[in-house]
C-alpha positions in Angstrom: 85.7 6.0 37.4 87.6 7.0 40.5 87.1 7.1 44.2 86.0 10.2 46.0 88.7 12.3 47.5 87.2 12.2 51.0 85.7 15.7 50.7 82.2 16.7 51.6 80.8 19.1 49.1 77.9 21.3 50.1 75.9 20.4 46.9 74.9 17.4 44.8 74.7 18.6 41.2 76.8 21.1 39.2 75.0 23.5 36.8 75.5 22.7 33.1 75.4 24.9 30.0 74.8 23.9 26.4 77.5 24.0 23.8 75.6 25.7 21.0 77.2 23.9 18.0 76.1 20.4 19.2 73.7 20.7 22.1 76.1 18.8 24.4 76.0 19.9 28.0 79.1 21.0 29.9 79.5 21.7 33.6 80.0 25.4 34.4 83.2 24.9 36.5 86.2 23.4 34.8 89.9 23.6 35.7 92.8 25.4 34.3 96.4 24.1 34.6 98.6 27.1 33.9 101.5 27.1 36.5 99.6 24.8 38.9 100.2 21.6 36.9 103.7 22.5 35.6 105.5 20.5 38.2 109.0 18.9 37.7 108.3 15.4 39.0 105.7 13.0 40.5 106.3 14.2 44.1 103.5 16.8 43.5 101.1 14.3 41.9 99.1 13.3 45.0 97.7 16.8 45.6 97.0 17.3 42.0 95.4 13.9 41.7 93.1 14.9 44.6 92.1 18.1 42.8 91.3 16.2 39.6 89.3 13.7 41.6 87.6 16.6 43.3 86.6 18.0 40.0 85.1 14.7 39.0 83.3 14.2 42.3 81.8 17.7 42.1 80.4 17.0 38.6 82.9 19.0 36.6 84.7 17.6 33.5 86.7 20.2 31.5 90.5 20.4 32.0 92.2 23.1 30.0 95.9 23.0 29.2 98.5 24.1 26.5 102.0 23.3 25.3 102.8 26.7 26.6 102.2 25.5 30.2 105.4 23.5 30.6 104.8 20.0 31.9 101.1 20.5 32.4 99.8 18.4 29.6 102.0 15.4 30.6 101.0 15.8 34.2 97.3 15.8 33.3 97.8 12.8 31.1 99.7 10.9 33.8 97.1 11.6 36.5 94.0 11.1 34.4 95.2 7.9 32.8 95.5 6.4 36.2 91.9 7.2 37.1 90.2 4.5 35.1 91.5 5.8 31.8 90.2 9.3 32.4 87.4 9.0 29.9 85.0 11.1 32.1 86.9 14.3 31.4 86.5 16.9 28.7 90.1 17.6 27.5 90.9 21.0 26.1 94.3 22.0 24.9 95.9 24.3 22.4 98.2 24.7 19.4 100.8 27.4 20.0 103.2 27.7 17.1 103.7 28.9 13.6 103.6 26.8 10.4 101.4 24.0 9.3 103.7 21.1 10.0 104.9 22.6 13.3 101.3 22.8 14.4 100.6 19.2 13.4 103.7 18.0 15.2 102.8 20.0 18.3 99.2 18.8 18.5 100.3 15.2 18.0 102.8 15.7 20.9 100.0 17.1 23.0 97.8 14.1 22.3 100.6 11.8 23.3 101.3 13.7 26.5 97.6 13.6 27.4 97.4 9.9 26.4 94.4 10.6 24.2 93.6 9.4 20.7 90.9 12.1 20.5 90.8 15.6 22.0 87.4 17.2 22.8 88.6 20.8 22.2 91.7 22.1 20.3 92.2 25.8 20.5 94.5 28.3 18.8 96.5 29.7 21.7 96.5 33.5 21.7 95.6 33.4 17.9 99.2 32.5 17.0 99.2 31.9 13.2 95.5 31.3 13.4 94.7 31.1 9.7 97.3 28.4 9.2 96.3 26.4 12.3 92.5 26.9 11.7 92.8 25.1 8.4 94.5 22.1 10.1 92.0 22.1 12.9 89.1 21.9 10.4 90.8 18.9 8.8 91.3 17.2 12.2 87.7 17.9 13.2 86.4 16.4 9.9 88.6 13.3 10.5 87.4 12.9 14.1 90.7 13.6 15.8 89.1 16.6 17.6 85.5 17.3 18.4 85.5 21.1 18.8 87.6 24.0 17.5 88.4 27.1 19.6 90.3 30.4 19.7 91.8 32.1 22.7 93.3 35.2 24.2 93.7 36.7 27.7 93.7 40.5 27.3 90.9 43.1 26.8 92.5 44.7 23.8 92.2 41.4 21.8 88.5 41.0 22.4 87.7 42.8 19.1 89.9 40.5 17.1 88.3 37.4 18.7 84.9 38.8 17.7 86.0 39.5 14.2 87.3 35.9 13.8 84.0 34.5 15.2 82.0 36.5 12.7 84.1 35.3 9.8 85.1 31.7 10.7 83.0 28.9 12.1 84.4 28.1 15.6 82.8 26.2 18.4 84.5 27.9 21.4 86.1 31.2 22.3 88.2 31.5 25.4 89.0 34.9 27.0 89.5 36.8 30.3 86.5 38.0 32.3 86.0 38.8 35.9 84.0 41.1 38.2 86.8 43.6 38.1 87.6 43.2 34.4 84.2 43.1 32.7 85.2 44.4 29.3 83.9 41.2 27.7 80.3 42.2 28.7 80.4 45.0 26.1 80.6 43.1 22.9 82.3 39.7 23.1 79.9 37.8 25.3 76.8 39.2 23.4 78.5 38.3 20.1 79.3 34.7 21.3 75.6 34.3 22.2 74.4 35.7 18.9 76.7 33.5 16.9 76.2 30.3 18.9 79.8 30.1 20.2 80.5 28.5 23.5 82.7 30.5 25.9 85.5 29.5 28.3 86.5 32.1 30.8 90.1 32.5 31.9 91.6 34.7 34.6 88.3 34.8 36.7 90.3 35.9 39.7 92.5 38.4 37.9 95.5 36.0 38.4 94.8 36.1 42.2 94.6 39.9 42.4 90.9 39.9 43.4 91.7 37.9 46.6 94.3 40.5 47.6 91.7 43.2 47.3 89.2 41.5 49.6 91.6 40.1 52.2 90.1 40.7 55.6 86.8 42.0 54.1 83.5 40.3 55.0 81.1 38.9 52.5 77.8 40.7 52.5 75.1 38.9 54.4 72.7 39.0 51.4 74.8 36.5 49.3 73.9 33.7 51.7 70.7 33.0 49.8 72.8 32.0 46.8 75.0 29.6 49.0 78.0 31.9 48.6 80.3 31.1 51.5 83.6 32.3 50.1 85.0 35.1 47.9 85.8 32.5 45.3 82.1 31.6 45.0 81.3 35.3 44.9 83.6 36.0 42.0 82.7 32.8 40.1 78.9 33.0 40.5 79.0 36.6 39.2 80.6 35.2 36.0 78.5 32.1 35.7 75.3 34.1 36.1 76.0 35.7 32.7 73.9 33.6 30.3 76.5 33.6 27.6 79.1 32.0 29.9 79.5 28.3 29.2 82.4 27.3 31.6 84.9 29.0 33.8 88.4 27.5 34.3 90.1 28.7 37.5 93.5 27.2 38.2 94.7 26.1 41.6 97.2 23.7 43.2 95.5 24.0 46.6 92.8 21.4 47.5 90.8 23.7 49.7 90.7 26.4 47.1 89.7 23.8 44.5 86.7 22.8 46.6 85.7 26.4 47.0 85.8 26.8 43.2 83.8 23.6 42.5 81.1 24.5 45.0 80.4 27.7 43.1 78.9 25.6 40.3 75.8 24.8 42.3 72.8 26.6 43.7 70.9 29.7 43.0 72.6 32.2 40.6 72.2 36.0 40.9 69.8 37.7 38.6 70.6 40.9 36.8 69.7 43.1 39.7 71.7 41.0 42.1 74.7 40.9 39.8 74.7 44.7 39.8 74.5 44.7 43.5 77.5 42.3 43.7 79.5 44.4 41.3 78.9 47.6 43.1 79.7 46.1 46.5 83.0 44.7 45.4 84.0 47.8 43.5 83.2 50.0 46.4 85.2 48.1 49.0 
């Protein structure tokens, strides 16, 4: 589909997880676009194109966006359409408005910006008018315009509402915040998703960058080398991926080196339960 971006990854195959509602496999590292792809013009495209190519080369596929993210959908569409049509990617975006017709208009605009006639995953962003939008999403799924339906939020205090909806409504995906520092999702939301057969997308895996500020100048423990963890990004992401109810993590970056660090976390040995606790304790005692 596209040429390699001239980067040497330290692995050959990204781990995949199964989407419960269909059995389709999805690579565990995807890519978010909040802020990073909201650029004003094509001057920023070369770096972003390299990141998208890097995702593909690394074996990843999911790109998550939203109408809330400014120009991000258009930028994704522009870049991916130039990479052999961009058909190798798993496109996820959202509806973020009130009213049935407003939702339809917004989703059609998103498809035009992404240059797609079908979207793999359409999500209700932050549960805005979710009952109205969910009815439309079901119609679109039945007609083949979208493949999967999802709901999203980004705060701990909305995890209970996400769980309640999952228990009442058939959805394929739930997206929410989860990190080694903010592990509230482990209490109920992740187990509920596993029990109900709902795939999970993880946002804010780095606490919007806060985790890196906490470990700046701190060494990685020697015992993580056995899991091919060479960076703090891999440390944080592998902690998340090791949870069996996690389907895909979507870190966002506009930096090529950081993107490579993220993609490389999708390969190699994952920590077991005991190792995850050790990683959690080490980080939280720095």
